C-alpha positions as CSV (number, residue, x, y, z in Angstrom):
1,X,72.1,-53.0,70.5
2,X,75.1,-52.6,68.2
3,X,75.2,-48.9,68.6
4,X,75.1,-49.2,72.5
5,X,78.2,-51.4,72.3
6,X,80.0,-49.0,70.2
7,X,79.1,-46.0,72.4
8,X,80.4,-48.1,75.5
9,X,83.5,-49.0,73.7
10,X,84.2,-45.5,72.8
11,X,83.6,-44.3,76.3
12,X,85.8,-46.9,77.7
13,X,88.6,-46.2,75.3
14,X,88.2,-42.5,76.1
15,X,88.4,-43.1,79.9
16,X,91.5,-45.2,79.4
17,X,93.2,-42.7,77.2
18,X,92.4,-40.0,79.9
19,X,93.8,-42.0,82.7
20,X,96.9,-42.9,80.8
21,X,97.5,-39.2,80.1
22,X,97.0,-38.2,83.8
23,X,99.2,-41.0,85.0
24,X,102.2,-40.7,82.5
25,X,101.8,-37.1,81.3
26,X,104.2,-34.4,82.4
27,X,102.7,-31.0,83.5
28,X,106.0,-29.3,84.1
29,X,109.7,-29.8,83.8
30,X,112.5,-27.7,85.6
31,X,115.3,-27.3,87.8
32,X,115.6,-26.3,91.5
33,X,118.8,-25.5,93.3
34,X,119.8,-25.9,96.9
35,X,120.9,-28.3,99.5
36,X,119.4,-31.6,100.2
37,X,118.3,-31.7,103.9
38,X,116.4,-35.1,103.9
39,X,116.1,-38.1,102.0
40,X,114.1,-41.0,103.3
41,X,112.1,-44.2,102.4
42,X,108.4,-43.8,103.5
43,X,105.2,-45.9,103.4
44,X,103.6,-48.9,105.0
45,X,102.3,-50.6,101.8
46,X,104.1,-48.7,99.1
47,X,107.7,-47.7,99.9
48,X,108.7,-44.5,98.2
49,X,111.7,-42.2,98.4
50,X,110.9,-38.8,99.5
51,X,113.3,-35.8,99.7
52,X,113.5,-32.2,100.8
53,X,115.5,-29.5,99.2
54,X,116.4,-26.4,101.2
55,X,116.1,-23.3,99.0
56,X,117.6,-19.9,99.8
57,X,115.9,-16.9,98.5
58,X,118.5,-14.2,98.3
59,X,117.6,-10.6,97.2
60,X,114.1,-10.4,98.6
61,X,115.2,-8.9,101.9
62,X,118.7,-7.3,101.6
63,X,120.7,-7.2,104.6
64,X,119.0,-10.0,106.4
65,X,119.4,-13.6,106.5
66,X,118.0,-15.7,103.6
67,X,114.5,-16.9,103.6
68,X,114.2,-20.5,104.3
69,X,112.1,-22.4,101.8
70,X,111.9,-26.1,100.9
71,X,110.9,-28.1,97.9
72,X,109.5,-31.6,98.5
73,X,110.0,-34.2,95.8
74,X,109.9,-37.9,95.2
75,X,112.0,-40.3,93.4
76,X,110.4,-42.8,91.1
77,X,110.9,-46.5,91.6
78,X,114.0,-47.9,89.8
79,X,115.9,-44.7,90.1
80,X,118.5,-46.1,92.6
81,X,121.4,-44.0,91.2
82,X,119.5,-40.8,91.9
83,X,118.7,-42.1,95.6
84,X,122.4,-42.9,96.1
85,X,123.5,-39.5,94.7
86,X,121.0,-37.7,97.0
87,X,122.0,-39.6,99.9
88,X,125.8,-38.6,99.1
89,X,125.1,-34.9,98.7
90,X,122.9,-34.8,101.7
91,X,125.7,-35.9,103.9
92,X,128.3,-33.3,102.4
93,X,125.8,-30.4,102.5
94,X,126.8,-29.3,98.9
95,X,124.5,-27.4,96.7
96,X,123.0,-29.4,93.9
97,X,120.7,-28.8,90.9
98,X,117.6,-31.1,91.0
99,X,116.0,-31.7,87.5
100,X,112.4,-32.6,88.0
101,X,109.1,-33.5,86.3
102,X,105.7,-32.6,87.6
103,X,103.0,-35.1,87.0
104,X,99.2,-34.4,86.8
105,X,98.1,-36.7,89.4
106,X,99.7,-38.2,92.7
107,X,99.3,-41.9,93.1
108,X,100.4,-43.6,96.4
109,X,102.8,-46.2,94.7
110,X,104.7,-43.6,92.9
111,X,105.4,-41.1,95.7
112,X,103.9,-38.5,98.1
113,X,104.4,-35.6,95.8
114,X,103.6,-34.8,92.2
115,X,107.3,-33.8,91.7
116,X,109.8,-36.5,90.7
117,X,113.6,-36.0,90.4
118,X,115.0,-37.1,87.1
119,X,118.6,-36.0,87.5
120,X,120.9,-34.7,90.3
121,X,123.8,-32.5,89.3
122,X,126.5,-31.1,91.7
123,X,127.1,-27.4,91.6
124,X,130.4,-26.5,89.9
125,X,132.6,-24.5,92.3
């Protein structure tokens, strides 16, 4: 009976550790550059901020218009300054660098994507 309790305790602790790693762990960190084309608050139960960055791929097709690509990302709760900065630059249309983290899993109360903005930097002219 004692050994069964220890095994169950070990399995429980292991599952908690795996869940914590998947929830808080960072899979990737990076920077994307482009123009913010959308920032909005979404959700019925869990209100999250979602944004879209317009990327322009130059060089792939010389002499033609740039290829329109987008990068969808979320802003974690409590990052009100990032939301305000995204709203400001979306209205001006200026290019920005979005520093982001990619999480292992997506959970509804955190955002619609696994990518989360950690910093917004305006491009120097």
